[in-house]
C-alpha positions as CSV (number, residue, x, y, z in Angstrom):
1,X,-11.4,7.9,-26.0
2,X,-12.5,4.2,-25.5
3,X,-11.5,3.4,-29.0
4,X,-8.0,4.9,-28.5
5,X,-7.6,2.9,-25.3
6,X,-8.7,-0.3,-27.0
7,X,-6.3,0.4,-29.9
8,X,-3.5,0.9,-27.3
9,X,-4.2,-2.4,-25.6
10,X,-4.2,-4.0,-29.0
11,X,-0.8,-2.6,-29.7
12,X,0.5,-4.1,-26.5
13,X,-0.2,-7.6,-27.9
14,X,1.5,-6.7,-31.2
15,X,4.9,-6.5,-29.4
16,X,6.0,-10.1,-28.7
17,X,8.1,-9.3,-25.6
18,X,5.4,-7.1,-24.0
19,X,2.7,-9.7,-24.9
20,X,4.7,-12.5,-23.1
21,X,5.3,-10.3,-20.1
22,X,1.6,-9.4,-19.8
23,X,0.5,-13.1,-20.2
24,X,3.1,-14.2,-17.6
25,X,1.9,-11.6,-15.2
26,X,-1.7,-12.6,-15.5
27,X,-0.8,-16.3,-15.1
28,X,1.2,-15.6,-11.9
29,X,-1.5,-13.4,-10.5
30,X,-4.0,-16.3,-11.1
31,X,-1.7,-18.6,-9.0
32,X,-1.7,-15.9,-6.2
33,X,-5.5,-16.0,-6.2
34,X,-5.4,-19.8,-5.9
35,X,-3.1,-19.5,-2.9
36,X,-5.7,-17.3,-1.2
37,X,-8.4,-19.8,-1.8
38,X,-6.9,-23.2,-0.8
39,X,-7.8,-23.9,2.8
40,X,-5.3,-25.1,5.4
41,X,-5.9,-28.8,6.4
42,X,-7.5,-29.2,9.8
43,X,-9.4,-25.9,9.8
44,X,-13.0,-25.3,9.1
45,X,-12.5,-22.3,6.8
46,X,-16.1,-22.3,5.6
47,X,-17.4,-21.5,9.1
48,X,-15.2,-18.4,9.4
49,X,-16.1,-17.3,5.8
50,X,-19.8,-17.6,6.7
51,X,-19.2,-15.4,9.8
52,X,-17.5,-12.7,7.7
53,X,-20.4,-12.7,5.2
54,X,-22.9,-12.2,8.0
55,X,-20.9,-9.5,9.7
56,X,-19.6,-7.8,6.5
57,X,-19.3,-4.1,7.2
58,X,-20.9,-4.1,10.6
59,X,-17.8,-3.5,12.6
60,X,-16.1,-1.3,10.1
61,X,-12.6,-1.9,8.9
62,X,-10.3,-2.3,11.8
63,X,-7.0,-4.0,11.8
64,X,-8.5,-7.4,10.8
65,X,-10.4,-5.8,8.0
66,X,-7.3,-4.0,6.7
67,X,-5.3,-7.2,6.9
68,X,-8.0,-9.2,5.2
69,X,-8.0,-6.7,2.4
70,X,-4.2,-7.1,1.9
71,X,-4.6,-10.9,1.8
72,X,-7.4,-10.8,-0.8
73,X,-9.8,-12.5,1.6
74,X,-7.5,-15.4,2.4
75,X,-7.8,-14.7,6.1
76,X,-11.5,-15.1,5.9
77,X,-11.1,-18.6,4.4
78,X,-8.3,-19.8,6.6
79,X,-6.3,-20.2,3.4
80,X,-2.7,-21.0,2.8
81,X,-2.0,-17.3,2.0
82,X,-3.7,-16.0,5.2
83,X,-0.5,-14.1,6.1
84,X,-0.4,-12.6,2.7
85,X,2.6,-10.6,1.5
86,X,2.5,-8.3,4.5
87,X,5.4,-9.9,6.4
88,X,7.7,-9.3,3.4
89,X,6.5,-5.7,3.2
90,X,7.0,-5.2,6.9
91,X,10.5,-6.7,6.7
92,X,11.4,-4.3,3.9
93,X,10.1,-1.3,5.8
94,X,12.0,-2.3,8.9
95,X,15.2,-2.7,6.9
96,X,14.7,0.7,5.3
97,X,14.2,2.4,8.6
98,X,17.2,0.6,10.1
99,X,19.3,1.8,7.1
100,X,18.5,5.4,8.0
101,X,19.8,5.0,11.6
102,X,22.5,2.3,11.3
103,X,25.6,3.6,9.5
104,X,26.8,0.1,8.4
105,X,23.5,-0.6,6.6
106,X,23.5,2.9,5.0
107,X,27.0,2.4,3.8
108,X,26.2,-1.1,2.5
109,X,23.2,0.2,0.5
110,X,25.5,2.6,-1.4
111,X,28.1,0.0,-2.2
112,X,28.2,-2.0,-5.4
113,X,26.1,-5.2,-4.8
114,X,24.9,-3.8,-1.5
115,X,21.3,-3.6,-2.6
116,X,21.3,-7.4,-3.2
117,X,22.5,-8.0,0.3
118,X,19.9,-5.7,1.7
119,X,17.2,-7.6,-0.1
120,X,18.6,-10.9,1.2
121,X,18.4,-9.5,4.8
122,X,14.8,-8.6,4.1
123,X,14.1,-12.2,3.1
124,X,15.7,-13.6,6.2
125,X,13.6,-11.2,8.3
126,X,10.5,-12.2,6.4
127,X,11.1,-15.8,7.4
128,X,11.3,-14.8,11.1
129,X,8.2,-12.6,10.9
130,X,6.3,-15.4,9.2
131,X,7.2,-17.9,11.9
132,X,6.1,-15.5,14.7
133,X,2.9,-14.2,13.1
134,X,2.0,-17.7,11.9
135,X,2.3,-19.1,15.4
136,X,0.1,-16.4,16.9
137,X,-2.4,-16.8,14.0
138,X,-2.6,-20.6,14.7
139,X,-3.3,-19.8,18.4
140,X,-5.9,-17.3,17.4
141,X,-7.8,-19.9,15.3
142,X,-7.8,-22.2,18.3
143,X,-9.7,-19.5,20.3
144,X,-11.6,-17.5,17.6
145,X,-14.0,-15.9,20.0
146,X,-11.2,-13.8,21.5
147,X,-10.4,-12.3,18.0
148,X,-13.7,-12.3,16.2
149,X,-16.6,-10.7,18.2
150,X,-19.7,-12.8,18.6
151,X,-18.1,-15.8,16.8
152,X,-19.5,-19.1,17.9
153,X,-18.1,-22.4,16.7
154,X,-14.9,-24.4,16.4
155,X,-12.4,-23.7,13.7
156,X,-9.7,-26.2,14.6
157,X,-10.7,-29.8,14.0
158,X,-7.8,-31.4,15.8
159,X,-6.0,-29.3,18.4
160,X,-2.5,-29.8,19.6
161,X,1.1,-29.1,18.8
162,X,1.0,-31.0,15.6
163,X,-1.7,-28.7,14.3
164,X,0.3,-25.6,15.4
165,X,3.5,-26.8,13.7
166,X,1.8,-27.8,10.6
167,X,-0.2,-24.5,10.3
168,X,2.9,-22.3,11.0
169,X,4.9,-24.2,8.2
170,X,2.0,-23.9,5.7
171,X,1.5,-20.2,6.4
172,X,5.2,-19.5,6.2
173,X,5.4,-21.4,2.9
174,X,2.4,-19.5,1.5
175,X,4.0,-16.1,2.2
176,X,7.4,-17.1,0.9
177,X,5.8,-18.4,-2.3
178,X,3.9,-15.2,-2.7
179,X,7.1,-13.3,-2.2
180,X,8.9,-15.4,-4.8
181,X,6.0,-15.0,-7.3
182,X,6.1,-11.2,-6.8
183,X,9.8,-11.1,-7.5
184,X,9.2,-13.2,-10.7
185,X,6.6,-10.7,-11.9
186,X,9.1,-7.8,-11.3
187,X,11.8,-9.6,-13.2
188,X,9.9,-11.4,-16.0
189,X,6.5,-9.7,-16.1
190,X,5.2,-6.1,-16.1
191,X,4.9,-3.9,-13.1
192,X,6.0,-4.2,-9.5
193,X,5.3,-7.7,-8.5
194,X,4.7,-7.3,-4.7
195,X,2.4,-4.3,-5.3
196,X,0.4,-6.2,-8.0
197,X,-0.1,-9.1,-5.5
198,X,-1.7,-6.7,-3.1
199,X,-3.7,-5.0,-5.9
200,X,-5.2,-8.2,-7.2
201,X,-6.3,-9.0,-3.6
202,X,-8.0,-5.6,-3.4
203,X,-9.7,-6.0,-6.8
204,X,-11.0,-9.5,-5.6
205,X,-13.2,-7.6,-3.2
206,X,-15.0,-5.8,-6.0
207,X,-17.9,-8.3,-6.1
208,X,-18.4,-7.8,-2.4
209,X,-18.6,-4.0,-3.0
210,X,-21.0,-4.5,-5.8
211,X,-23.3,-6.6,-3.6
212,X,-23.2,-3.9,-1.0
213,X,-24.0,-1.2,-3.5
214,X,-26.8,-3.3,-5.0
215,X,-28.4,-3.9,-1.5
216,X,-27.8,-0.3,-0.3
217,X,-31.5,0.5,-0.5
218,X,-32.4,-2.2,2.0
219,X,-29.8,-1.0,4.5
220,X,-30.4,2.7,4.0
221,X,-34.0,3.5,3.1
222,X,-33.2,7.2,2.7
223,X,-30.9,6.5,-0.2
224,X,-32.2,7.8,-3.6
225,X,-31.1,8.8,-7.1
226,X,-29.4,12.1,-6.1
227,X,-27.3,10.2,-3.5
228,X,-26.2,7.8,-6.2
229,X,-25.2,10.7,-8.5
230,X,-23.4,12.3,-5.7
231,X,-21.5,9.1,-5.0
232,X,-20.4,8.8,-8.6
233,X,-19.2,12.4,-8.7
234,X,-17.4,11.9,-5.5
235,X,-15.7,8.7,-6.8
236,X,-14.6,10.5,-10.0
237,X,-13.3,13.5,-8.0
238,X,-11.4,11.3,-5.5
239,X,-9.8,9.2,-8.3
240,X,-8.8,12.3,-10.2
241,X,-7.3,13.9,-7.1
242,X,-5.4,10.7,-6.2
243,X,-4.0,10.5,-9.8
244,X,-3.0,14.2,-9.8
245,X,-1.3,14.2,-6.4
246,X,0.4,10.8,-7.0
247,X,2.1,12.2,-10.1
248,X,2.6,15.7,-8.8
249,X,6.2,16.8,-8.2
250,X,8.2,19.9,-7.8
251,X,11.1,20.1,-10.3
252,X,14.3,21.6,-8.8
253,X,16.6,22.9,-11.6
254,X,20.1,21.5,-11.5
255,X,23.0,22.9,-13.5
256,X,26.1,20.8,-14.1
257,X,29.4,22.5,-14.9
258,X,31.9,21.1,-17.4
259,X,34.5,18.9,-15.7
260,X,37.5,16.7,-16.6
261,X,37.9,13.2,-15.3
262,X,41.3,11.8,-16.4
263,X,41.6,12.5,-20.1
264,X,37.8,12.7,-20.6
265,X,36.0,16.0,-20.7
266,X,32.3,15.8,-19.5
267,X,30.2,18.6,-20.9
268,X,27.9,20.5,-18.6
269,X,24.1,20.6,-18.9
270,X,20.8,21.4,-17.3
271,X,18.6,18.9,-15.6
272,X,16.1,18.8,-12.8
273,X,15.5,17.0,-9.5
274,X,11.9,15.8,-9.0
275,X,10.5,16.1,-5.5
276,X,7.2,14.1,-5.2
277,X,4.4,15.7,-3.3
278,X,3.2,12.4,-1.9
279,X,6.7,11.1,-1.2
280,X,5.6,8.7,1.6
281,X,2.8,7.1,-0.5
282,X,0.3,5.1,1.5
283,X,2.6,4.2,4.5
284,X,1.4,7.0,6.9
285,X,-2.2,5.8,6.5
286,X,-1.3,2.2,7.3
287,X,0.8,3.2,10.3
288,X,-1.9,5.4,11.7
289,X,-4.6,2.8,11.3
290,X,-2.5,0.0,12.9
291,X,-1.5,2.1,15.9
292,X,-5.0,3.6,16.6
293,X,-6.5,0.1,16.9
294,X,-4.6,-0.8,20.1
295,X,-5.7,2.0,22.5
296,X,-9.4,1.4,21.9
297,X,-9.0,-2.4,22.5
298,X,-6.9,-1.8,25.7
299,X,-9.5,0.7,27.0
300,X,-12.3,-1.6,26.3
301,X,-10.6,-4.3,28.3
302,X,-10.0,-1.9,31.2
303,X,-13.5,-0.5,30.9
304,X,-14.9,-3.6,32.6
305,X,-13.4,-2.4,35.9
306,X,-13.2,1.4,35.5
307,X,-16.0,3.4,33.8
308,X,-13.6,6.2,32.7
309,X,-11.8,3.8,30.4
310,X,-15.0,2.6,28.9
311,X,-16.0,6.2,27.9
312,X,-12.5,6.8,26.6
313,X,-12.9,3.7,24.4
314,X,-16.1,5.1,22.9
315,X,-14.3,8.4,22.1
316,X,-11.6,6.4,20.3
317,X,-14.0,4.3,18.3
318,X,-13.7,4.6,14.5
319,X,-15.7,7.6,13.3
320,X,-15.7,9.5,16.6
321,X,-14.4,13.1,16.6
322,X,-11.4,12.4,18.8
323,X,-10.5,9.4,16.6
324,X,-10.6,11.5,13.5
325,X,-8.5,14.2,15.0
326,X,-5.8,11.8,16.2
327,X,-6.0,9.9,12.9
328,X,-5.3,13.1,11.0
329,X,-2.5,14.2,13.3
330,X,-0.8,10.8,13.1
331,X,-1.0,10.8,9.3
332,X,0.7,14.2,9.4
333,X,3.4,13.0,11.8
334,X,4.2,9.8,9.9
335,X,4.3,11.7,6.6
336,X,7.1,13.8,7.9
337,X,8.7,10.9,9.7
338,X,8.9,8.8,6.5
339,X,10.4,11.7,4.6
340,X,12.9,12.4,7.4
341,X,14.1,8.7,7.3
342,X,14.1,8.2,3.5
343,X,15.0,11.6,2.0
344,X,18.6,12.4,2.8
345,X,19.1,15.9,1.7
346,X,22.7,16.0,3.1
347,X,23.7,13.1,0.9
348,X,22.0,14.6,-2.1
349,X,23.8,17.9,-1.6
350,X,27.2,16.1,-1.3
351,X,26.5,14.0,-4.4
352,X,25.7,17.2,-6.4
353,X,28.8,18.9,-5.2
354,X,30.9,15.7,-6.0
355,X,29.6,15.6,-9.6
356,X,29.8,19.3,-10.3
357,X,26.1,20.0,-10.0
358,X,24.4,23.0,-8.3
359,X,21.0,24.6,-7.9
360,X,21.0,28.0,-9.6
361,X,21.1,30.7,-7.0
362,X,22.0,28.4,-4.2
363,X,25.6,27.7,-2.9
364,X,26.7,24.1,-3.0
365,X,27.0,22.2,0.3
366,X,25.1,23.1,3.4
367,X,23.1,25.8,1.7
368,X,21.8,23.3,-0.9
369,X,21.0,20.9,1.9
370,X,18.9,23.5,3.7
371,X,17.2,24.6,0.5
372,X,16.1,21.0,-0.2
373,X,15.0,20.5,3.4
374,X,12.8,23.5,3.3
375,X,11.4,22.7,-0.1
376,X,10.6,19.1,0.9
377,X,9.0,20.2,4.2
378,X,6.6,22.5,2.3
379,X,5.4,20.0,-0.3
380,X,5.2,17.2,2.3
381,X,2.6,19.3,4.2
382,X,0.4,19.5,1.1
383,X,0.8,15.7,0.5
384,X,0.0,14.9,4.2
385,X,-3.2,17.0,4.1
386,X,-4.2,15.3,0.9
387,X,-3.6,11.8,2.5
388,X,-5.7,12.9,5.6
389,X,-8.6,13.9,3.5
390,X,-8.5,10.7,1.4
391,X,-8.2,8.5,4.5
392,X,-11.1,10.1,6.3
393,X,-13.6,9.9,3.4
394,X,-14.4,6.1,3.8
395,X,-15.0,6.6,7.5
396,X,-17.4,9.5,7.0
397,X,-19.3,7.6,4.3
398,X,-19.6,4.5,6.5
399,X,-20.3,6.1,9.9
400,X,-22.3,9.2,9.0
401,X,-24.0,8.4,5.7
402,X,-24.7,4.6,6.3
403,X,-22.8,3.6,3.1
404,X,-21.9,-0.2,3.4
405,X,-18.2,-0.5,4.4
406,X,-17.3,-2.7,1.4
407,X,-18.5,0.1,-0.8
408,X,-17.0,2.9,1.2
409,X,-13.5,1.4,1.0
410,X,-13.3,2.1,-2.7
411,X,-13.9,5.9,-2.2
412,X,-10.6,6.5,-0.5
413,X,-8.3,5.1,2.1
414,X,-5.5,2.6,1.6
415,X,-7.3,0.5,-1.1
416,X,-7.8,3.4,-3.5
417,X,-4.3,4.8,-3.0
418,X,-2.7,1.4,-3.7
419,X,-4.9,0.7,-6.7
420,X,-4.2,4.1,-8.4
421,X,-0.5,4.0,-7.6
422,X,0.1,0.5,-8.9
423,X,-2.1,0.9,-12.0
424,X,-0.3,4.1,-12.9
425,X,3.1,2.5,-12.4
426,X,2.1,-0.6,-14.5
427,X,0.7,1.7,-17.3
428,X,3.9,3.7,-17.2
429,X,6.0,0.6,-17.8
430,X,3.8,-0.6,-20.6
431,X,3.9,2.8,-22.2
432,X,7.7,2.7,-22.2
433,X,7.6,-0.5,-24.2
434,X,5.1,1.0,-26.6
435,X,7.1,4.2,-27.1
436,X,10.3,2.3,-27.8
437,X,8.5,0.6,-30.7
438,X,7.0,3.9,-31.9
439,X,3.5,3.1,-30.7
440,X,1.2,5.6,-29.0
441,X,1.2,5.3,-25.2
442,X,-1.8,5.3,-22.8
443,X,-1.4,8.9,-21.9
444,X,-0.7,10.5,-25.3
445,X,-3.8,12.7,-25.2
446,X,-3.9,13.5,-21.5
447,X,-0.4,13.6,-20.2
448,X,0.1,15.8,-17.1
449,X,2.0,18.9,-17.9
450,X,5.7,18.4,-17.3
451,X,5.6,14.6,-17.3
452,X,8.0,14.4,-20.2
């Protein structure tokens, strides 16, 4: 098995085009890591980095922990890339959601050249988000005690408007540079550039997870060999489950009738429409985590005056029963919400009818739309339940089994879902290059049934 994988990687470097793409991707990802390490002038990034080392895992993930993961630790160092690529992703998601509710944007997305304009709108919105988030981040660094619990010290060396303007411009430039580098990877490298920028940031936290795993005996005296074996089995099971569900799909058969367009006759044929089980990807987990952070913070603030709000904040703390229940329900809700906004069964049914396609046993038009809606609703439930289980595993490991948080994050949650999805997509693109040159792909021996 290992020999076959090594031979496959060797074949990748025998193809000049694929070799240049891989080397270009690695070089650009190296630049992205430099952007997350270069500190912003006028900030004592070493002080904040030392604070994160001392409090690593004590407060769980939280919104700051999740954001720091997406920036590859740049936030902890007050680095140029502290905003990360998230403003661009947020802008893209906003434009996608607006396209589902604004007819003009939906029409533009279907027109020739419309996708390029949509991407341009996302870039403009990214600039606005960077300016806003950068300004609030600059203000937060001026008063770090309000953001980071029990932080003592001064991050900003020279306060004032010049510091704020300079910091906002540097943070905005860092994000726009990451966005441009990600697009360059997509165009000239291998894999999805923006996703790889996030992935390399998550992988950069592996040393921190290794240190937590190495020192687990000192933090958890009850940990022994059988626990270690159970963790390894759990990791293998979770990764296998994520791979299976990420690639799982329901194939809806589609039959095309013979049709004439002008003087040309197009022969009919049989195809299929793939409906992915995990259609929404990692987005429901990110939405649920971000939203559930705010109620607890608000109730903690109000708890200083009213005891009821203080108790409610405890019930909504990460790992509490009420938190887990709301977390699961919100993941279910956002899974269906994402499918409802992105999967347009009415348009798909109209396109099938326009090109002479139909699902065997289902009448074209409204009946096809209803059939696709029911099919998508059923498989979305399975995908949402899977997402809920994967998202809850790190919380249970950390809160109930005293596993260090940097270690627990690699057993599920957003980090594992992103890692597996991006790696599979990159391997799929590399495999297409190999198969075109008659080389064996990565998944020759273990392809999931129905993949080809």
